[in-house]
C-alpha positions as CSV (number, residue, x, y, z in Angstrom):
1,M,50.9,26.0,25.7
2,D,54.9,26.1,27.2
3,L,57.7,25.3,24.6
4,R,57.8,21.4,25.5
5,D,54.3,20.8,24.9
6,T,55.1,23.2,21.6
7,D,58.1,21.1,20.7
8,V,55.8,17.6,21.3
9,A,52.8,18.8,19.1
10,I,54.8,19.7,16.2
11,Y,56.9,16.5,16.3
12,L,53.7,14.3,16.8
13,L,52.1,16.2,13.9
14,E,55.2,16.2,11.6
15,E,55.6,12.4,11.9
16,R,52.0,11.9,10.5
17,G,53.0,14.3,8.0
18,V,50.7,17.2,9.1
19,K,51.8,20.6,9.1
20,P,51.1,22.3,12.5
21,S,49.6,25.7,10.3
22,E,47.1,22.9,8.9
23,A,45.7,21.4,12.0
24,A,45.2,24.8,13.7
25,R,43.3,25.6,10.8
26,L,41.2,22.8,10.9
27,I,40.9,23.0,14.5
28,L,39.5,26.8,14.4
29,N,37.5,25.9,11.3
30,G,35.4,23.4,13.4
31,L,35.0,25.1,16.6
32,D,33.7,28.3,14.1
33,E,31.0,25.6,12.4
34,L,30.4,24.7,16.1
35,D,29.5,28.1,17.2
36,C,30.5,27.5,20.7
37,R,31.7,31.4,21.6
38,G,31.8,32.0,25.2
39,T,32.3,28.1,26.2
40,P,35.0,27.1,28.1
41,A,38.4,26.1,25.5
42,G,38.3,23.0,27.4
43,E,34.5,22.1,26.4
44,R,34.7,23.4,23.1
45,L,37.7,21.1,21.9
46,R,35.7,18.2,24.0
47,V,32.6,18.7,21.7
48,L,35.0,19.2,18.4
49,G,36.4,15.8,19.4
50,K,32.8,14.1,19.8
51,C,32.1,15.2,16.4
52,L,35.3,14.1,14.9
53,R,34.8,10.6,16.5
54,E,31.1,10.9,15.1
55,G,32.2,12.0,11.8
56,I,34.4,9.0,11.4
57,R,31.6,6.6,12.3
58,L,29.7,7.6,9.7
59,Y,32.6,7.9,7.2
60,R,33.3,4.2,7.7
61,E,29.8,3.0,7.7
62,S,29.2,4.8,4.2
63,D,31.8,2.0,2.8
64,K,29.1,-0.4,4.1
65,S,26.3,1.4,2.6
66,V,24.9,0.9,-0.7
67,S,23.5,4.0,-2.8
68,F,19.8,4.7,-2.9
69,A,19.8,3.7,-6.8
70,E,21.0,0.2,-5.9
71,A,19.4,-0.2,-2.5
72,V,15.7,0.2,-4.9
73,Q,17.1,-2.1,-7.4
74,R,18.1,-4.6,-4.8
75,T,14.8,-4.1,-3.3
76,L,12.9,-4.9,-6.3
77,D,15.0,-7.9,-6.8
78,G,14.1,-9.5,-3.3
79,K,10.3,-8.7,-4.4
80,A,10.6,-11.0,-7.7
81,G,7.7,-13.1,-5.9
82,Q,5.4,-10.9,-5.0
83,S,2.3,-9.6,-7.0
84,P,3.0,-7.5,-10.2
85,R,1.5,-4.6,-9.0
86,T,3.1,-4.1,-5.5
87,V,6.2,-4.5,-7.7
88,Q,5.3,-2.1,-10.0
89,D,3.7,0.1,-7.5
90,F,7.0,0.3,-5.7
91,R,9.0,0.9,-8.9
92,Q,7.2,4.0,-9.9
93,C,7.0,5.3,-6.2
94,M,10.9,5.2,-6.3
95,N,11.3,6.0,-9.7
96,R,9.6,9.1,-9.3
97,L,11.4,10.1,-6.0
98,M,14.5,9.8,-8.0
99,E,13.9,12.2,-10.6
100,S,12.3,14.7,-8.3
101,V,15.2,14.9,-6.0
102,E,18.9,15.8,-7.4
103,G,21.6,13.6,-6.3
104,L,19.2,11.2,-4.5
105,R,20.2,8.2,-6.7
106,E,24.1,8.6,-5.7
107,R,23.3,9.5,-2.1
108,P,24.1,6.8,0.5
109,L,21.1,5.1,2.3
110,N,22.7,5.5,5.8
111,R,23.1,9.2,4.8
112,I,19.5,9.7,4.6
113,G,17.7,10.9,7.7
114,T,14.3,11.6,8.7
115,Q,14.7,15.8,7.6
116,H,15.9,14.6,4.1
117,C,12.9,12.1,3.9
118,T,10.5,14.6,4.5
119,E,11.7,17.2,2.1
120,I,12.0,13.6,-0.4
121,L,8.3,13.1,0.3
122,E,7.2,16.7,-0.1
123,A,9.6,17.2,-3.1
124,G,8.2,14.0,-5.1
125,F,4.5,13.7,-4.1
126,P,3.1,17.1,-3.4
127,S,-0.5,15.2,-3.0
128,E,-0.8,13.8,0.4
129,T,-2.8,10.7,-0.9
130,R,-0.1,9.8,-3.3
131,R,2.4,11.1,-0.6
132,R,0.9,8.4,2.3
133,K,1.4,5.6,-0.2
134,A,5.1,6.6,-1.0
135,R,5.9,7.0,2.6
136,A,5.0,3.2,3.0
137,C,7.0,2.5,-0.1
138,L,10.2,4.4,1.7
139,S,9.9,2.7,4.5
140,V,9.8,-0.7,3.1
141,L,13.2,0.3,1.6
142,F,14.8,1.3,4.9
143,Q,13.3,-1.8,6.6
144,T,15.2,-4.0,3.6
145,G,18.4,-1.5,3.9
146,I,18.4,-2.5,8.0
147,R,18.2,-6.0,7.1
148,H,21.4,-5.7,5.0
149,G,23.3,-4.0,7.1
150,W,23.2,-0.8,4.6
151,C,21.9,1.4,7.6
152,K,21.0,1.1,11.2
153,E,17.7,2.8,11.6
154,N,14.4,3.4,9.5
155,P,14.3,7.3,9.2
156,V,10.9,7.5,7.5
157,K,9.4,6.4,11.2
158,G,10.5,9.8,12.5
159,T,8.3,11.8,9.6
160,E,4.6,12.7,10.1
161,A,2.3,10.6,8.1
162,P,-0.2,12.7,5.8
163,R,-3.7,13.3,6.8
164,I,-6.1,11.5,4.6
165,R,-9.7,13.3,4.5
166,E,-11.4,9.9,3.4
167,K,-15.0,10.9,1.2
168,T,-17.6,9.2,2.6
169,I,-18.7,6.6,0.1
170,V,-22.4,5.6,0.2
171,P,-23.1,2.5,-0.5
172,L,-25.7,1.5,-3.9
173,R,-29.4,1.7,-3.1
174,P,-31.4,-1.0,-4.2
175,E,-32.8,0.9,-7.5
176,E,-29.7,2.0,-8.3
177,I,-28.1,-1.7,-8.1
178,E,-31.4,-2.8,-10.2
179,R,-30.4,-0.1,-12.8
180,L,-26.9,-1.1,-13.0
181,L,-27.6,-4.8,-13.2
182,Q,-30.3,-4.0,-15.7
183,T,-28.5,-2.3,-18.3
184,S,-25.4,-5.0,-18.0
185,R,-28.0,-7.4,-19.6
186,Q,-28.2,-5.4,-22.7
187,R,-26.2,-6.7,-25.4
188,R,-23.5,-4.4,-25.7
189,H,-22.9,-4.7,-22.3
190,R,-23.4,-8.3,-21.8
191,A,-19.7,-9.2,-21.7
192,C,-19.3,-7.1,-18.5
193,R,-21.9,-8.5,-16.9
194,P,-19.9,-10.9,-14.7
195,A,-17.0,-8.9,-13.8
196,V,-19.5,-6.4,-12.6
197,A,-21.6,-8.6,-10.7
198,L,-18.4,-10.1,-9.2
199,M,-17.3,-6.7,-7.7
200,L,-20.9,-5.9,-6.5
201,Y,-21.5,-9.8,-4.7
202,T,-18.3,-10.4,-3.5
203,G,-16.5,-6.9,-3.1
204,V,-13.4,-7.8,-4.9
205,R,-11.2,-4.8,-5.8
206,P,-11.5,-2.7,-9.2
207,Q,-8.0,-3.9,-10.1
208,E,-8.2,-7.4,-8.8
209,V,-11.1,-8.1,-11.2
210,T,-8.9,-7.3,-14.2
211,R,-6.5,-10.0,-13.1
212,L,-8.9,-12.6,-12.5
213,T,-9.9,-15.8,-14.8
214,Y,-12.9,-18.1,-15.4
215,G,-10.4,-20.7,-13.2
216,C,-10.9,-18.6,-10.3
217,I,-14.3,-19.3,-10.1
218,D,-15.4,-23.1,-8.5
219,T,-19.4,-23.5,-8.8
220,E,-19.1,-26.9,-7.6
221,S,-17.7,-25.6,-4.0
222,G,-19.4,-22.2,-4.6
223,E,-16.4,-20.0,-4.3
224,L,-14.5,-17.4,-5.7
225,T,-10.6,-17.9,-5.0
226,V,-8.4,-14.4,-5.6
227,P,-5.0,-16.2,-5.7
228,P,-2.0,-13.9,-3.5
229,R,-0.4,-13.1,-6.9
230,H,-3.6,-11.0,-8.2
231,S,-4.3,-9.6,-4.4
232,K,-3.5,-6.1,-3.5
233,T,-2.1,-6.9,-0.2
234,G,-0.5,-10.3,-1.6
235,G,-2.7,-12.6,0.3
236,G,-5.0,-15.0,-1.5
237,R,-8.9,-15.4,0.0
238,S,-12.0,-17.4,-1.2
239,I,-15.3,-15.7,-1.2
240,P,-18.8,-17.6,-1.5
241,L,-20.8,-17.2,-4.4
242,C,-24.3,-16.0,-3.6
243,P,-27.7,-17.1,-5.1
244,S,-27.7,-13.7,-7.5
245,L,-23.9,-14.1,-8.2
246,R,-24.4,-17.7,-9.0
247,A,-27.5,-16.8,-11.5
248,I,-25.8,-14.1,-13.3
249,L,-22.3,-16.7,-13.7
250,E,-24.8,-19.3,-15.2
251,E,-26.2,-17.0,-17.5
252,A,-22.7,-16.5,-19.1
253,G,-22.4,-20.2,-19.6
254,P,-19.4,-21.9,-19.6
255,C,-16.1,-20.4,-20.2
256,A,-12.5,-21.2,-20.6
257,P,-10.4,-21.5,-17.5
258,E,-8.1,-19.1,-18.7
259,Q,-10.4,-16.8,-20.0
260,R,-10.3,-13.2,-18.4
261,I,-13.8,-12.2,-16.6
262,C,-13.0,-8.6,-17.7
263,P,-13.4,-8.1,-21.7
264,P,-11.0,-6.4,-23.8
265,N,-11.0,-2.7,-23.3
266,W,-12.4,-3.2,-19.9
267,I,-12.1,0.5,-18.8
268,N,-13.9,1.9,-21.2
269,R,-16.5,-0.5,-21.8
270,W,-17.0,0.0,-18.1
271,K,-17.4,3.7,-18.2
272,E,-19.9,3.3,-21.2
273,L,-22.0,0.8,-18.7
274,R,-22.1,3.0,-16.3
275,R,-23.0,6.5,-18.0
276,D,-25.6,4.5,-19.8
277,A,-27.0,3.2,-16.4
278,G,-27.6,6.7,-15.4
279,F,-24.7,7.1,-13.4
280,T,-23.0,11.0,-13.9
281,E,-20.5,10.4,-10.8
282,W,-18.8,7.2,-9.6
283,Q,-17.0,6.7,-6.7
284,Q,-14.1,3.6,-7.4
285,D,-14.5,1.4,-4.7
286,V,-18.6,1.8,-4.6
287,L,-19.5,-1.8,-5.6
288,R,-17.0,-3.0,-2.7
289,H,-18.4,-0.6,0.0
290,T,-22.1,-1.7,-1.2
291,F,-21.3,-5.4,-0.6
292,A,-19.5,-5.0,3.0
293,S,-22.1,-2.6,3.7
294,Y,-25.0,-5.1,2.4
295,F,-23.5,-8.2,4.2
296,A,-22.8,-6.5,7.4
297,K,-26.7,-5.5,7.4
298,A,-27.6,-9.1,6.1
299,Y,-25.6,-11.4,8.4
300,R,-24.1,-9.2,11.1
301,D,-20.6,-11.4,10.9
302,L,-17.7,-8.6,10.9
303,P,-14.9,-11.4,11.6
304,T,-16.3,-13.4,8.0
305,L,-16.4,-10.2,6.3
306,Q,-13.0,-9.1,7.0
307,L,-11.7,-12.3,5.5
308,Y,-13.9,-12.0,2.4
309,M,-12.6,-8.1,2.0
310,G,-9.1,-9.0,2.7
311,H,-8.4,-6.8,5.5
312,R,-6.0,-7.8,8.5
313,D,-8.1,-6.3,10.7
314,V,-11.9,-5.1,11.3
315,S,-10.9,-1.5,12.3
316,L,-11.4,-0.4,8.5
317,L,-14.9,-2.4,8.3
318,L,-15.6,0.0,11.0
319,T,-14.3,3.5,9.9
320,R,-14.7,3.4,6.5
321,Y,-16.3,0.4,4.6
322,V,-19.6,-0.3,6.3
323,N,-22.6,2.5,5.9
324,L,-26.1,0.7,7.3
325,Q,-28.0,4.2,7.2
326,G,-30.6,3.3,4.7
327,I,-30.6,-0.5,4.3
328,S,-32.9,-2.7,5.6
329,R,-32.0,-6.3,6.5
330,D,-34.7,-7.7,4.2
331,A,-33.4,-5.7,1.3
332,A,-29.7,-7.3,2.3
333,L,-30.8,-10.4,2.7
334,R,-32.8,-9.9,-1.3
335,F,-29.5,-8.4,-2.7
336,F,-28.1,-11.7,-2.0
337,G,-30.7,-13.8,-3.3
338,E,-32.0,-14.9,0.2
339,D,-35.0,-13.8,2.3
340,K,-36.0,-15.2,5.8
341,R,-37.7,-18.5,3.7
342,T,-35.0,-19.6,2.0
343,R,-31.7,-18.6,4.0
344,R,-31.6,-21.7,6.1
345,V,-31.1,-23.4,2.9
346,Y,-28.3,-21.3,2.0
347,R,-26.5,-21.9,5.2
348,D,-27.2,-25.7,4.6
349,T,-26.0,-25.7,1.6
350,R,-22.6,-24.3,2.8
351,R,-22.2,-27.0,5.4
352,G,-22.0,-29.3,2.4
353,G,-18.8,-28.0,1.1
354,G,-20.0,-24.5,-0.4
355,M,-19.8,-21.3,1.8
356,V,-18.2,-20.2,5.3
357,P,-21.1,-20.4,7.8
358,L,-22.8,-17.0,8.4
359,V,-23.9,-15.5,11.8
360,G,-27.4,-15.1,12.4
């Protein structure tokens, strides 16, 4: 650089209130951070200029973004109309992440990248099963951020989804079903019988049945309705009352519509019932899997079963739920209170306003 260039540089810097020595130090520090030794000077300055522009862009965007904690709260505000369980799961997941990762609450949402997301999830949830669910919640947060302009992309999409090793859930055998139902007839377990029967003969989830009331059961139309606010996925559905279930509900007699189907202290009473029925081990969704497997064997109608189960597609039924090994079709029909002789009557009843037609 000749003297004239030096004079011009000093003039421009001092006009902006910057000392030449400060500017030189800033450039040298930037080049050291880039570690561009061996690269021509012109190329090094070009790369440094690109980094400077990108940094300025991020700095300006940070003013438009919000902190992680504020993004969580505003996302929760937008979930006010969803089911209480969905809102609670999201809140608990986000609180766990903010408690586990120092400084996460104050970090701007648009300053969190894919590697940050991986570290955040691993710090908050060591278990692969829980981390998979947390990953979905975190993705919802960033999708909300994109809609509001707090960030431009969803970094969670670049993270690797934890692999879940699903355990095979074997449906109950006919003798096990009979043992469970016989135990539920005992005086001390009778109040639990309707809830057990609903899980067994409609496939409602264990968490869903705890939110249902007798007003969700319409004996005239022959259907159980799971309202959207009580559903795990936020979508409502109706499931027919098969003859076996109708008989059990009739035994219980009339109940007030606002009365919950599960009796008080349900969790402990349900455990005691299973223990008295001789089940030393119990998989949480086994009744739901039993319903799906027996239905598929009896009626061979997966699209209808998908609607009753509340699934978005049939693939989950095929890969995880339906296990037909060891189940005969006659046993499956008897499970629902039908046989080859009475099944036609059951179908005709549906056409009159009861159940959805089943494919034979």
